[in-house]
C-alpha positions, 0 to 999 in steps of 0.5 A: 505491510500494512492494511488500512480498514474502516468499519463501514463501507459508504462514502463517509468511510471512503473519505475518512480512509482517504484522510488516514491514508494521507496522514500515514504517507506524510508520516512515512515521508517524514521518515524516509519510508516509501510506500507502494500499493496493492489494491487489485486484491481489493477489486476482487469482491470474493477476495475482498470479502475473504480478507474482510472476515479473515484478517480485518475482524469484519471491518472493510479493508480499503488499502493494502500498502508495503512500506519500507526504506530504500537503499542509499547505494549509489551503484545501480544493479542493472547492467550498463548499456554497453554491456547490453549491446554487441 
């Protein structure tokens, strides 16, 4: 998990956060790391303020990401279509 924060919460900080996110994603892609974004919590003002004070040292949370690598297994964990039909 990664949390992208800024010191302020204005237009310039949003631009800076977007550029920082771009750098993170490019670096991650270079190493085969995937990202999943979890921004719903940041859309709720009370929860965003809670995260800001409790986890972010009073900086403003801009993006929550889960970073990781996926399995290279070719075999799917899903059932085949023939197993699903009767």
